[in-house]
A tleap script that builds the chain and sets N, CA, C and O, in Angstrom:
source leaprc.protein.ff14SB
mol = sequence {
  NMET LYS THR PRO PRO LEU LEU ILE ARG THR
  LEU THR VAL GLY ALA VAL ALA ALA ALA LEU
  LEU LEU PRO ILE ALA LEU ILE GLU GLY LYS
  ILE SER GLU ARG ARG ALA ARG ALA ASP GLY
  VAL VAL ALA GLN PHE ALA ALA GLU THR PHE
  ALA GLN GLN VAL VAL ALA GLY PRO LEU LEU
  ALA LEU THR CYS GLU GLU THR TYR VAL GLU
  GLU ARG GLU VAL LYS ARG GLY GLY LYS ALA
  GLU THR ILE SER GLU ARG LYS THR THR SER
  CYS PRO THR THR TYR PHE PRO PRO ARG THR
  LEU ASN VAL ASN ALA SER MET PRO VAL GLU
  GLU ARG HIE ARG GLY ILE TYR PRO LEU ARG
  LEU TYR ARG ALA PRO VAL SER LEU THR GLY
  ASP PHE ALA TRP LEU GLU LEU ALA SER CARG
}
set mol.1.N position { -96.325 30.395 25.287 }
set mol.1.CA position { -95.204 30.524 26.344 }
set mol.1.C position { -93.913 30.066 25.541 }
set mol.1.O position { -93.912 29.092 24.788 }
set mol.2.N position { -92.908 30.807 25.766 }
set mol.2.CA position { -91.702 30.491 24.954 }
set mol.2.C position { -90.809 29.865 25.887 }
set mol.2.O position { -90.806 30.256 27.054 }
set mol.3.N position { -89.921 28.779 25.445 }
set mol.3.CA position { -89.120 27.917 26.110 }
set mol.3.C position { -87.863 28.661 26.231 }
set mol.3.O position { -87.429 29.302 25.275 }
set mol.4.N position { -87.207 28.604 27.450 }
set mol.4.CA position { -85.908 29.398 27.486 }
set mol.4.C position { -84.864 28.590 26.669 }
set mol.4.O position { -84.977 27.364 26.639 }
set mol.5.N position { -83.841 29.215 25.998 }
set mol.5.CA position { -82.798 28.483 25.256 }
set mol.5.C position { -82.074 27.638 26.118 }
set mol.5.O position { -81.716 26.592 25.576 }
set mol.6.N position { -81.705 27.796 27.459 }
set mol.6.CA position { -80.941 26.999 28.324 }
set mol.6.C position { -81.535 25.843 28.567 }
set mol.6.O position { -80.806 24.875 28.785 }
set mol.7.N position { -82.914 25.683 28.585 }
set mol.7.CA position { -83.612 24.321 28.724 }
set mol.7.C position { -83.507 23.501 27.501 }
set mol.7.O position { -83.346 22.281 27.537 }
set mol.8.N position { -83.611 24.264 26.306 }
set mol.8.CA position { -83.598 23.512 25.097 }
set mol.8.C position { -82.102 22.864 24.912 }
set mol.8.O position { -81.971 21.744 24.418 }
set mol.9.N position { -81.137 23.544 25.284 }
set mol.9.CA position { -79.708 23.060 25.103 }
set mol.9.C position { -79.559 21.819 26.160 }
set mol.9.O position { -79.051 20.771 25.764 }
set mol.10.N position { -79.991 21.947 27.457 }
set mol.10.CA position { -79.801 20.940 28.430 }
set mol.10.C position { -80.543 19.614 27.780 }
set mol.10.O position { -79.931 18.547 27.744 }
set mol.11.N position { -81.738 19.714 27.328 }
set mol.11.CA position { -82.512 18.764 26.943 }
set mol.11.C position { -81.782 17.983 25.711 }
set mol.11.O position { -81.692 16.755 25.712 }
set mol.12.N position { -81.268 18.800 24.659 }
set mol.12.CA position { -80.519 18.365 23.656 }
set mol.12.C position { -79.215 17.650 24.128 }
set mol.12.O position { -78.887 16.627 23.528 }
set mol.13.N position { -78.427 18.122 25.182 }
set mol.13.CA position { -77.367 17.475 25.340 }
set mol.13.C position { -77.596 16.054 26.119 }
set mol.13.O position { -76.845 15.083 26.021 }
set mol.14.N position { -78.839 16.128 26.948 }
set mol.14.CA position { -79.374 14.891 27.550 }
set mol.14.C position { -79.717 13.805 26.513 }
set mol.14.O position { -79.457 12.609 26.643 }
set mol.15.N position { -80.322 14.367 25.490 }
set mol.15.CA position { -80.861 13.438 24.311 }
set mol.15.C position { -79.558 12.722 23.610 }
set mol.15.O position { -79.461 11.526 23.333 }
set mol.16.N position { -78.689 13.638 23.416 }
set mol.16.CA position { -77.393 13.077 22.737 }
set mol.16.C position { -76.638 11.975 23.547 }
set mol.16.O position { -76.145 10.932 23.119 }
set mol.17.N position { -76.671 12.499 24.914 }
set mol.17.CA position { -75.941 11.501 25.840 }
set mol.17.C position { -76.549 10.235 25.920 }
set mol.17.O position { -75.878 9.205 25.992 }
set mol.18.N position { -78.108 10.253 25.909 }
set mol.18.CA position { -78.900 9.012 26.030 }
set mol.18.C position { -78.663 8.267 24.688 }
set mol.18.O position { -78.499 7.050 24.766 }
set mol.19.N position { -78.626 8.841 23.497 }
set mol.19.CA position { -78.258 8.257 22.372 }
set mol.19.C position { -77.028 7.545 22.252 }
set mol.19.O position { -76.968 6.503 21.599 }
set mol.20.N position { -75.775 8.171 22.998 }
set mol.20.CA position { -74.507 7.393 22.976 }
set mol.20.C position { -74.491 6.381 23.839 }
set mol.20.O position { -73.795 5.393 23.605 }
set mol.21.N position { -75.283 6.479 25.006 }
set mol.21.CA position { -75.224 5.513 25.974 }
set mol.21.C position { -76.069 4.234 25.609 }
set mol.21.O position { -75.817 3.142 26.118 }
set mol.22.N position { -77.013 4.414 24.765 }
set mol.22.CA position { -77.713 3.176 24.273 }
set mol.22.C position { -76.865 2.143 23.690 }
set mol.22.O position { -76.770 1.047 24.241 }
set mol.23.N position { -76.129 2.468 22.416 }
set mol.23.CA position { -75.284 1.585 21.877 }
set mol.23.C position { -74.207 0.905 22.662 }
set mol.23.O position { -73.916 -0.286 22.552 }
set mol.24.N position { -73.609 1.820 23.513 }
set mol.24.CA position { -72.708 1.156 24.691 }
set mol.24.C position { -73.208 0.101 25.504 }
set mol.24.O position { -72.597 -0.932 25.775 }
set mol.25.N position { -74.377 0.423 25.887 }
set mol.25.CA position { -74.992 -0.442 26.682 }
set mol.25.C position { -75.368 -1.875 26.064 }
set mol.25.O position { -75.323 -2.960 26.643 }
set mol.26.N position { -75.725 -1.622 24.833 }
set mol.26.CA position { -75.998 -2.936 23.737 }
set mol.26.C position { -74.869 -3.729 23.700 }
set mol.26.O position { -75.020 -4.951 23.723 }
set mol.27.N position { -73.604 -3.178 23.640 }
set mol.27.CA position { -72.245 -3.867 23.235 }
set mol.27.C position { -71.654 -4.245 24.451 }
set mol.27.O position { -70.764 -5.096 24.441 }
set mol.28.N position { -72.092 -3.639 25.670 }
set mol.28.CA position { -71.398 -4.099 27.065 }
set mol.28.C position { -71.417 -5.725 27.177 }
set mol.28.O position { -70.442 -6.365 27.571 }
set mol.29.N position { -72.542 -6.257 26.816 }
set mol.29.CA position { -72.720 -7.683 27.065 }
set mol.29.C position { -71.728 -8.559 26.057 }
set mol.29.O position { -71.229 -9.613 26.450 }
set mol.30.N position { -71.510 -8.089 24.866 }
set mol.30.CA position { -70.706 -8.673 23.847 }
set mol.30.C position { -69.375 -8.474 24.325 }
set mol.30.O position { -68.611 -9.429 24.179 }
set mol.31.N position { -68.854 -7.254 24.961 }
set mol.31.CA position { -67.521 -7.089 25.477 }
set mol.31.C position { -67.183 -8.042 26.593 }
set mol.31.O position { -66.109 -8.643 26.633 }
set mol.32.N position { -68.079 -8.157 27.448 }
set mol.32.CA position { -67.954 -9.128 28.604 }
set mol.32.C position { -67.902 -10.513 28.265 }
set mol.32.O position { -67.190 -11.332 28.845 }
set mol.33.N position { -68.730 -10.777 27.238 }
set mol.33.CA position { -68.573 -12.232 26.758 }
set mol.33.C position { -67.278 -12.544 26.156 }
set mol.33.O position { -66.767 -13.645 26.362 }
set mol.34.N position { -66.669 -11.605 25.379 }
set mol.34.CA position { -65.454 -11.735 24.732 }
set mol.34.C position { -64.270 -11.801 25.709 }
set mol.34.O position { -63.337 -12.574 25.497 }
set mol.35.N position { -64.306 -10.992 26.780 }
set mol.35.CA position { -63.272 -11.015 27.820 }
set mol.35.C position { -63.418 -12.417 28.540 }
set mol.35.O position { -62.374 -13.035 28.746 }
set mol.36.N position { -64.609 -12.971 28.939 }
set mol.36.CA position { -64.529 -14.329 29.516 }
set mol.36.C position { -64.184 -15.343 28.624 }
set mol.36.O position { -63.476 -16.254 29.053 }
set mol.37.N position { -64.585 -15.355 27.363 }
set mol.37.CA position { -64.055 -16.236 26.338 }
set mol.37.C position { -62.491 -16.107 26.287 }
set mol.37.O position { -61.817 -17.136 26.301 }
set mol.38.N position { -61.927 -14.936 26.230 }
set mol.38.CA position { -60.461 -14.795 26.106 }
set mol.38.C position { -59.738 -15.516 27.388 }
set mol.38.O position { -58.731 -16.205 27.222 }
set mol.39.N position { -60.307 -15.313 28.641 }
set mol.39.CA position { -59.818 -15.758 29.861 }
set mol.39.C position { -60.014 -17.324 29.723 }
set mol.39.O position { -59.102 -18.068 30.083 }
set mol.40.N position { -61.064 -17.775 29.263 }
set mol.40.CA position { -61.219 -19.350 29.129 }
set mol.40.C position { -60.385 -19.973 28.123 }
set mol.40.O position { -60.067 -21.159 28.212 }
set mol.41.N position { -59.919 -19.029 26.918 }
set mol.41.CA position { -58.948 -19.812 26.032 }
set mol.41.C position { -57.563 -19.734 26.757 }
set mol.41.O position { -56.735 -20.627 26.575 }
set mol.42.N position { -57.338 -18.789 27.486 }
set mol.42.CA position { -55.850 -18.742 28.083 }
set mol.42.C position { -55.780 -19.923 29.090 }
set mol.42.O position { -54.767 -20.621 29.124 }
set mol.43.N position { -56.870 -20.167 29.935 }
set mol.43.CA position { -56.934 -21.215 30.886 }
set mol.43.C position { -56.876 -22.635 30.058 }
set mol.43.O position { -56.125 -23.524 30.460 }
set mol.44.N position { -57.556 -22.791 29.083 }
set mol.44.CA position { -57.612 -24.006 28.378 }
set mol.44.C position { -56.302 -24.269 27.641 }
set mol.44.O position { -55.957 -25.439 27.481 }
set mol.45.N position { -55.628 -23.379 27.229 }
set mol.45.CA position { -54.374 -23.502 26.648 }
set mol.45.C position { -53.348 -23.838 27.656 }
set mol.45.O position { -52.517 -24.701 27.372 }
set mol.46.N position { -53.316 -23.215 28.868 }
set mol.46.CA position { -52.499 -23.485 29.729 }
set mol.46.C position { -52.643 -24.925 30.447 }
set mol.46.O position { -51.675 -25.527 30.911 }
set mol.47.N position { -53.914 -25.384 30.480 }
set mol.47.CA position { -54.048 -26.757 30.958 }
set mol.47.C position { -53.578 -27.789 29.912 }
set mol.47.O position { -53.137 -28.884 30.261 }
set mol.48.N position { -53.670 -27.459 28.771 }
set mol.48.CA position { -53.412 -28.384 27.513 }
set mol.48.C position { -51.708 -28.386 27.443 }
set mol.48.O position { -51.120 -29.440 27.202 }
set mol.49.N position { -51.057 -27.271 27.646 }
set mol.49.CA position { -49.732 -27.368 27.250 }
set mol.49.C position { -48.803 -27.433 28.544 }
set mol.49.O position { -47.740 -28.045 28.449 }
set mol.50.N position { -49.138 -26.860 29.686 }
set mol.50.CA position { -48.042 -26.922 30.676 }
set mol.50.C position { -48.779 -26.442 31.971 }
set mol.50.O position { -49.802 -25.759 31.933 }
set mol.51.N position { -48.107 -26.903 33.231 }
set mol.51.CA position { -48.419 -26.463 34.590 }
set mol.51.C position { -47.335 -25.708 35.094 }
set mol.51.O position { -46.309 -25.454 34.463 }
set mol.52.N position { -47.650 -25.283 36.500 }
set mol.52.CA position { -46.383 -24.687 37.031 }
set mol.52.C position { -45.283 -25.478 37.057 }
set mol.52.O position { -45.474 -26.669 37.300 }
set mol.53.N position { -44.150 -25.091 36.860 }
set mol.53.CA position { -42.849 -25.785 36.827 }
set mol.53.C position { -41.799 -25.356 37.963 }
set mol.53.O position { -41.788 -24.181 38.329 }
set mol.54.N position { -41.061 -26.135 38.433 }
set mol.54.CA position { -40.207 -25.984 39.394 }
set mol.54.C position { -38.897 -26.563 38.833 }
set mol.54.O position { -38.835 -27.767 38.583 }
set mol.55.N position { -37.856 -25.753 38.630 }
set mol.55.CA position { -36.561 -26.260 38.247 }
set mol.55.C position { -35.635 -26.321 39.366 }
set mol.55.O position { -35.364 -25.302 40.001 }
set mol.56.N position { -35.037 -27.670 39.701 }
set mol.56.CA position { -34.327 -27.776 40.896 }
set mol.56.C position { -32.885 -28.431 40.278 }
set mol.56.O position { -32.833 -29.174 39.297 }
set mol.57.N position { -31.838 -28.021 41.011 }
set mol.57.CA position { -30.504 -28.418 40.516 }
set mol.57.C position { -30.305 -29.976 40.615 }
set mol.57.O position { -31.089 -30.715 41.210 }
set mol.58.N position { -29.381 -30.312 40.085 }
set mol.58.CA position { -29.137 -31.927 40.145 }
set mol.58.C position { -28.711 -32.182 41.809 }
set mol.58.O position { -28.093 -31.407 42.539 }
set mol.59.N position { -29.182 -33.341 42.087 }
set mol.59.CA position { -28.738 -33.691 43.609 }
set mol.59.C position { -28.112 -35.123 43.379 }
set mol.59.O position { -28.520 -35.868 42.488 }
set mol.60.N position { -27.175 -35.426 44.176 }
set mol.60.CA position { -26.682 -36.785 44.338 }
set mol.60.C position { -27.196 -37.555 45.348 }
set mol.60.O position { -26.888 -37.302 46.513 }
set mol.61.N position { -28.065 -38.617 45.025 }
set mol.61.CA position { -28.638 -39.399 46.041 }
set mol.61.C position { -27.914 -40.695 46.348 }
set mol.61.O position { -27.606 -41.453 45.428 }
set mol.62.N position { -27.652 -40.952 47.522 }
set mol.62.CA position { -26.724 -42.010 47.962 }
set mol.62.C position { -27.596 -43.050 48.765 }
set mol.62.O position { -28.209 -42.603 49.735 }
set mol.63.N position { -27.690 -44.107 48.529 }
set mol.63.CA position { -28.390 -45.068 49.413 }
set mol.63.C position { -27.522 -46.389 49.501 }
set mol.63.O position { -26.916 -46.874 48.546 }
set mol.64.N position { -27.550 -46.881 50.744 }
set mol.64.CA position { -26.806 -48.180 50.839 }
set mol.64.C position { -27.664 -49.196 51.714 }
set mol.64.O position { -28.727 -48.916 52.269 }
set mol.65.N position { -26.986 -50.482 51.738 }
set mol.65.CA position { -27.346 -51.352 52.455 }
set mol.65.C position { -26.151 -51.863 53.434 }
set mol.65.O position { -24.967 -51.929 53.104 }
set mol.66.N position { -26.645 -52.182 54.592 }
set mol.66.CA position { -25.614 -52.525 55.737 }
set mol.66.C position { -25.916 -54.110 56.000 }
set mol.66.O position { -27.020 -54.569 56.293 }
set mol.67.N position { -24.730 -54.835 55.838 }
set mol.67.CA position { -24.940 -56.305 56.061 }
set mol.67.C position { -24.144 -56.591 57.256 }
set mol.67.O position { -23.013 -56.121 57.375 }
set mol.68.N position { -24.691 -57.357 58.170 }
set mol.68.CA position { -24.032 -57.628 59.577 }
set mol.68.C position { -24.407 -58.966 59.952 }
set mol.68.O position { -25.395 -59.504 59.453 }
set mol.69.N position { -23.668 -59.537 60.809 }
set mol.69.CA position { -23.808 -60.832 61.421 }
set mol.69.C position { -24.258 -60.696 62.852 }
set mol.69.O position { -23.617 -60.101 63.718 }
set mol.70.N position { -25.393 -61.287 63.023 }
set mol.70.CA position { -25.858 -61.223 64.358 }
set mol.70.C position { -25.707 -62.665 65.004 }
set mol.70.O position { -26.104 -63.671 64.417 }
set mol.71.N position { -25.097 -62.695 66.266 }
set mol.71.CA position { -24.815 -63.823 66.918 }
set mol.71.C position { -25.622 -63.924 68.208 }
set mol.71.O position { -25.598 -62.953 68.965 }
set mol.72.N position { -26.386 -65.080 68.558 }
set mol.72.CA position { -27.129 -65.197 69.655 }
set mol.72.C position { -26.778 -66.463 70.275 }
set mol.72.O position { -26.283 -67.347 69.575 }
set mol.73.N position { -26.985 -66.647 71.531 }
set mol.73.CA position { -26.758 -68.000 72.280 }
set mol.73.C position { -28.137 -68.728 72.631 }
set mol.73.O position { -29.104 -68.219 73.197 }
set mol.74.N position { -28.012 -69.933 72.199 }
set mol.74.CA position { -29.292 -70.684 72.370 }
set mol.74.C position { -28.922 -72.087 73.123 }
set mol.74.O position { -28.083 -72.888 72.711 }
set mol.75.N position { -29.650 -72.220 74.216 }
set mol.75.CA position { -29.253 -73.537 74.945 }
set mol.75.C position { -30.184 -74.726 74.439 }
set mol.75.O position { -31.410 -74.611 74.427 }
set mol.76.N position { -29.543 -75.838 74.037 }
set mol.76.CA position { -30.053 -76.986 73.634 }
set mol.76.C position { -29.600 -78.111 74.395 }
set mol.76.O position { -28.421 -78.455 74.309 }
set mol.77.N position { -30.534 -78.817 75.245 }
set mol.77.CA position { -30.095 -80.066 75.929 }
set mol.77.C position { -29.099 -79.671 76.823 }
set mol.77.O position { -28.187 -80.464 77.054 }
set mol.78.N position { -29.121 -78.428 77.440 }
set mol.78.CA position { -28.148 -78.062 78.576 }
set mol.78.C position { -26.939 -77.717 77.866 }
set mol.78.O position { -25.963 -77.500 78.585 }
set mol.79.N position { -26.788 -77.620 76.665 }
set mol.79.CA position { -25.545 -77.172 76.158 }
set mol.79.C position { -25.875 -75.808 75.422 }
set mol.79.O position { -26.959 -75.662 74.856 }
set mol.80.N position { -25.003 -74.907 75.444 }
set mol.80.CA position { -25.172 -73.436 74.705 }
set mol.80.C position { -24.424 -73.612 73.442 }
set mol.80.O position { -23.274 -74.024 73.293 }
set mol.81.N position { -25.330 -73.207 72.516 }
set mol.81.CA position { -24.780 -73.065 71.195 }
set mol.81.C position { -24.875 -71.482 70.661 }
set mol.81.O position { -25.744 -70.712 71.070 }
set mol.82.N position { -23.973 -71.157 69.803 }
set mol.82.CA position { -23.958 -69.896 69.160 }
set mol.82.C position { -24.433 -70.023 67.729 }
set mol.82.O position { -23.860 -70.727 66.899 }
set mol.83.N position { -25.544 -69.280 67.483 }
set mol.83.CA position { -26.126 -69.183 66.163 }
set mol.83.C position { -25.951 -67.840 65.500 }
set mol.83.O position { -26.432 -66.832 66.018 }
set mol.84.N position { -25.240 -67.795 64.307 }
set mol.84.CA position { -24.986 -66.699 63.609 }
set mol.84.C position { -26.033 -66.579 62.433 }
set mol.84.O position { -26.326 -67.493 61.662 }
set mol.85.N position { -26.524 -65.356 62.424 }
set mol.85.CA position { -27.493 -65.056 61.164 }
set mol.85.C position { -27.015 -63.853 60.568 }
set mol.85.O position { -26.677 -62.880 61.242 }
set mol.86.N position { -26.973 -63.895 59.183 }
set mol.86.CA position { -26.514 -62.738 58.440 }
set mol.86.C position { -27.818 -61.885 58.019 }
set mol.86.O position { -28.783 -62.310 57.384 }
set mol.87.N position { -27.633 -60.674 58.485 }
set mol.87.CA position { -28.965 -59.785 58.263 }
set mol.87.C position { -28.372 -58.555 57.376 }
set mol.87.O position { -27.200 -58.181 57.340 }
set mol.88.N position { -29.450 -58.043 56.693 }
set mol.88.CA position { -29.174 -56.688 55.927 }
set mol.88.C position { -30.400 -55.900 56.175 }
set mol.88.O position { -31.557 -56.322 56.154 }
set mol.89.N position { -29.893 -54.413 56.471 }
set mol.89.CA position { -30.789 -53.379 56.598 }
set mol.89.C position { -30.565 -52.361 55.528 }
set mol.89.O position { -29.421 -52.317 55.076 }
set mol.90.N position { -31.377 -51.603 55.081 }
set mol.90.CA position { -31.043 -50.592 54.249 }
set mol.90.C position { -30.930 -49.204 55.098 }
set mol.90.O position { -31.620 -48.951 56.086 }
set mol.91.N position { -29.976 -48.383 54.559 }
set mol.91.CA position { -29.780 -47.085 55.105 }
set mol.91.C position { -30.756 -45.980 54.542 }
set mol.91.O position { -31.331 -46.212 53.479 }
set mol.92.N position { -30.938 -44.965 55.106 }
set mol.92.CA position { -31.754 -43.928 54.494 }
set mol.92.C position { -31.027 -43.303 53.383 }
set mol.92.O position { -29.804 -43.163 53.375 }
set mol.93.N position { -31.815 -42.936 52.452 }
set mol.93.CA position { -31.253 -42.272 51.289 }
set mol.93.C position { -30.805 -40.724 51.701 }
set mol.93.O position { -31.516 -39.940 52.329 }
set mol.94.N position { -29.569 -40.483 51.245 }
set mol.94.CA position { -29.187 -39.160 51.523 }
set mol.94.C position { -28.925 -38.236 50.420 }
set mol.94.O position { -28.371 -38.732 49.439 }
set mol.95.N position { -29.213 -36.993 50.385 }
set mol.95.CA position { -29.178 -36.293 49.106 }
set mol.95.C position { -28.081 -35.239 49.166 }
set mol.95.O position { -28.074 -34.583 50.208 }
set mol.96.N position { -27.146 -34.943 48.254 }
set mol.96.CA position { -26.205 -34.049 48.514 }
set mol.96.C position { -26.189 -33.152 47.266 }
set mol.96.O position { -26.071 -33.631 46.139 }
set mol.97.N position { -26.325 -31.703 47.527 }
set mol.97.CA position { -26.246 -30.746 46.515 }
set mol.97.C position { -24.916 -30.775 45.931 }
set mol.97.O position { -23.972 -31.302 46.519 }
set mol.98.N position { -24.786 -30.074 44.480 }
set mol.98.CA position { -23.518 -29.910 43.926 }
set mol.98.C position { -22.741 -28.849 44.656 }
set mol.98.O position { -23.286 -27.896 45.213 }
set mol.99.N position { -21.454 -29.054 44.627 }
set mol.99.CA position { -20.513 -27.984 44.964 }
set mol.99.C position { -20.625 -26.543 44.301 }
set mol.99.O position { -20.680 -25.453 44.870 }
set mol.100.N position { -20.642 -26.822 43.015 }
set mol.100.CA position { -21.076 -25.724 41.942 }
set mol.100.C position { -21.965 -26.030 41.147 }
set mol.100.O position { -22.082 -27.205 40.799 }
set mol.101.N position { -22.813 -25.037 40.665 }
set mol.101.CA position { -24.026 -25.367 39.856 }
set mol.101.C position { -24.050 -24.115 38.857 }
set mol.101.O position { -24.126 -22.929 39.178 }
set mol.102.N position { -23.961 -24.694 37.493 }
set mol.102.CA position { -24.092 -23.507 36.425 }
set mol.102.C position { -25.568 -23.761 35.731 }
set mol.102.O position { -26.001 -24.856 35.371 }
set mol.103.N position { -26.140 -22.673 35.645 }
set mol.103.CA position { -27.555 -22.703 34.876 }
set mol.103.C position { -27.397 -21.738 33.851 }
set mol.103.O position { -27.033 -20.572 34.001 }
set mol.104.N position { -27.761 -22.435 32.581 }
set mol.104.CA position { -27.692 -21.559 31.299 }
set mol.104.C position { -29.148 -21.575 30.696 }
set mol.104.O position { -29.563 -22.697 30.404 }
set mol.105.N position { -29.902 -20.620 30.488 }
set mol.105.CA position { -31.192 -20.658 29.970 }
set mol.105.C position { -31.607 -19.335 29.307 }
set mol.105.O position { -31.185 -18.243 29.688 }
set mol.106.N position { -32.419 -19.499 28.342 }
set mol.106.CA position { -32.942 -18.250 27.664 }
set mol.106.C position { -34.649 -18.491 27.420 }
set mol.106.O position { -35.155 -19.576 27.133 }
set mol.107.N position { -35.223 -17.483 27.568 }
set mol.107.CA position { -36.748 -17.590 27.649 }
set mol.107.C position { -37.376 -16.668 26.430 }
set mol.107.O position { -37.936 -15.606 26.700 }
set mol.108.N position { -37.256 -17.108 25.165 }
set mol.108.CA position { -37.838 -16.336 24.043 }
set mol.108.C position { -39.414 -16.634 24.218 }
set mol.108.O position { -39.907 -17.640 24.727 }
set mol.109.N position { -40.030 -15.613 23.721 }
set mol.109.CA position { -41.523 -15.497 23.773 }
set mol.109.C position { -42.146 -15.728 22.417 }
set mol.109.O position { -41.853 -15.011 21.460 }
set mol.110.N position { -43.007 -16.729 22.332 }
set mol.110.CA position { -43.471 -17.075 20.985 }
set mol.110.C position { -45.066 -16.639 21.226 }
set mol.110.O position { -45.690 -16.852 22.266 }
set mol.111.N position { -45.553 -16.022 20.103 }
set mol.111.CA position { -46.930 -15.682 20.018 }
set mol.111.C position { -47.799 -16.567 19.161 }
set mol.111.O position { -47.674 -16.678 17.942 }
set mol.112.N position { -48.709 -17.200 19.920 }
set mol.112.CA position { -49.515 -18.143 19.230 }
set mol.112.C position { -50.924 -17.485 19.228 }
set mol.112.O position { -51.239 -16.596 20.020 }
set mol.113.N position { -51.803 -18.030 18.209 }
set mol.113.CA position { -53.135 -17.563 18.210 }
set mol.113.C position { -54.079 -18.659 18.338 }
set mol.113.O position { -53.821 -19.712 17.754 }
set mol.114.N position { -55.139 -18.550 19.027 }
set mol.114.CA position { -56.420 -19.718 19.030 }
set mol.114.C position { -57.531 -18.685 18.796 }
set mol.114.O position { -57.952 -17.934 19.676 }
set mol.115.N position { -57.979 -18.717 17.488 }
set mol.115.CA position { -59.014 -17.839 17.011 }
set mol.115.C position { -58.600 -16.696 16.910 }
set mol.115.O position { -57.510 -16.473 16.383 }
set mol.116.N position { -59.364 -15.746 17.383 }
set mol.116.CA position { -58.882 -14.284 17.527 }
set mol.116.C position { -58.085 -13.853 18.666 }
set mol.116.O position { -57.855 -12.660 18.863 }
set mol.117.N position { -57.654 -14.790 19.427 }
set mol.117.CA position { -57.079 -14.500 20.813 }
set mol.117.C position { -55.558 -14.844 20.659 }
set mol.117.O position { -55.183 -15.942 20.246 }
set mol.118.N position { -54.744 -13.876 21.004 }
set mol.118.CA position { -53.279 -14.143 20.967 }
set mol.118.C position { -53.053 -14.790 22.431 }
set mol.118.O position { -53.758 -14.570 23.416 }
set mol.119.N position { -51.974 -15.595 22.371 }
set mol.119.CA position { -51.601 -16.386 23.459 }
set mol.119.C position { -49.984 -16.386 23.743 }
set mol.119.O position { -49.316 -16.898 22.845 }
set mol.120.N position { -49.419 -15.984 24.643 }
set mol.120.CA position { -47.910 -15.940 24.673 }
set mol.120.C position { -47.377 -17.271 25.285 }
set mol.120.O position { -47.837 -17.750 26.322 }
set mol.121.N position { -46.388 -17.819 24.571 }
set mol.121.CA position { -45.937 -19.070 25.000 }
set mol.121.C position { -44.443 -18.978 25.256 }
set mol.121.O position { -43.702 -18.563 24.365 }
set mol.122.N position { -43.933 -19.381 26.540 }
set mol.122.CA position { -42.511 -19.164 26.773 }
set mol.122.C position { -41.808 -20.591 26.781 }
set mol.122.O position { -42.158 -21.497 27.537 }
set mol.123.N position { -40.865 -20.679 25.933 }
set mol.123.CA position { -40.063 -22.017 26.006 }
set mol.123.C position { -38.667 -21.732 26.449 }
set mol.123.O position { -37.997 -20.908 25.826 }
set mol.124.N position { -38.228 -22.305 27.392 }
set mol.124.CA position { -36.926 -22.323 27.995 }
set mol.124.C position { -36.027 -23.334 27.820 }
set mol.124.O position { -36.126 -24.249 28.637 }
set mol.125.N position { -35.116 -23.439 26.928 }
set mol.125.CA position { -34.184 -24.444 26.990 }
set mol.125.C position { -33.342 -24.082 28.185 }
set mol.125.O position { -32.953 -22.922 28.322 }
set mol.126.N position { -33.032 -25.057 29.088 }
set mol.126.CA position { -32.266 -24.975 30.282 }
set mol.126.C position { -31.116 -26.032 30.271 }
set mol.126.O position { -31.249 -27.206 29.926 }
set mol.127.N position { -30.105 -25.505 30.649 }
set mol.127.CA position { -28.883 -26.644 30.693 }
set mol.127.C position { -28.428 -26.291 31.946 }
set mol.127.O position { -28.253 -25.144 32.359 }
set mol.128.N position { -28.186 -27.655 32.717 }
set mol.128.CA position { -27.715 -27.400 34.292 }
set mol.128.C position { -26.434 -28.308 34.275 }
set mol.128.O position { -26.443 -29.451 33.819 }
set mol.129.N position { -25.349 -27.703 34.806 }
set mol.129.CA position { -24.217 -28.651 35.114 }
set mol.129.C position { -23.756 -28.316 36.455 }
set mol.129.O position { -23.908 -27.202 36.956 }
set mol.130.N position { -23.144 -29.385 37.072 }
set mol.130.CA position { -22.694 -29.222 38.411 }
set mol.130.C position { -21.468 -30.016 38.760 }
set mol.130.O position { -21.110 -30.866 37.945 }
set mol.131.N position { -20.921 -29.885 39.635 }
set mol.131.CA position { -19.786 -30.605 40.359 }
set mol.131.C position { -19.876 -30.953 41.797 }
set mol.131.O position { -20.106 -30.188 42.734 }
set mol.132.N position { -19.653 -32.262 41.823 }
set mol.132.CA position { -19.861 -32.959 43.245 }
set mol.132.C position { -18.617 -33.022 43.875 }
set mol.132.O position { -17.643 -33.318 43.183 }
set mol.133.N position { -18.470 -32.780 45.148 }
set mol.133.CA position { -17.297 -33.305 45.973 }
set mol.133.C position { -17.483 -34.458 46.526 }
set mol.133.O position { -18.560 -34.666 47.085 }
set mol.134.N position { -16.500 -35.441 46.496 }
set mol.134.CA position { -16.590 -36.647 46.987 }
set mol.134.C position { -16.529 -36.518 48.653 }
set mol.134.O position { -15.572 -35.972 49.202 }
set mol.135.N position { -17.487 -36.996 49.287 }
set mol.135.CA position { -17.534 -36.750 50.697 }
set mol.135.C position { -16.827 -38.208 51.383 }
set mol.135.O position { -16.914 -39.351 50.934 }
set mol.136.N position { -16.275 -37.844 52.331 }
set mol.136.CA position { -15.826 -38.864 53.322 }
set mol.136.C position { -16.970 -39.198 54.340 }
set mol.136.O position { -17.305 -38.473 55.277 }
set mol.137.N position { -17.505 -40.382 54.019 }
set mol.137.CA position { -18.726 -40.807 54.835 }
set mol.137.C position { -18.155 -41.489 56.103 }
set mol.137.O position { -17.169 -42.225 56.147 }
set mol.138.N position { -18.988 -41.094 57.170 }
set mol.138.CA position { -18.483 -41.677 58.622 }
set mol.138.C position { -18.876 -43.158 58.520 }
set mol.138.O position { -19.918 -43.529 57.978 }
set mol.139.N position { -18.053 -43.905 59.028 }
set mol.139.CA position { -18.368 -45.388 59.185 }
set mol.139.C position { -19.188 -45.760 60.489 }
set mol.139.O position { -19.023 -45.177 61.561 }
set mol.140.N position { -19.950 -46.634 60.317 }
set mol.140.CA position { -20.846 -46.827 61.443 }
set mol.140.C position { -20.280 -47.832 62.484 }
set mol.140.O position { -20.925 -48.101 63.497 }
savepdb mol mol.pdb
quit
């Protein structure tokens, strides 16, 4: 019995496909291992060099102490006496933002390598300047 040519072609294409899928299946483990290692290298480099950063403008922090004299009457032996005590309390710290704020920064990218894995490193020299307005503070 003679085999039809279409069946021979189908089997040949199937054999070639299986022959190509076998090496791909063998290297798939290596690909996922390298991908996991690259992610680990990036995470380790990030932990060693920096963390998330927040840049906040300069703030003027004003704190104060209030000194006052407290007087009270005390009766001793039927006589009223006035006793004066000097007391100090601290005021809460108040923060004032600048009237104007100028920020100058650039962020060049450096490429470093750890093993075969490239890493991008950003360094940003930042310059902050601001002007504060003198405030008239209310007296207590």
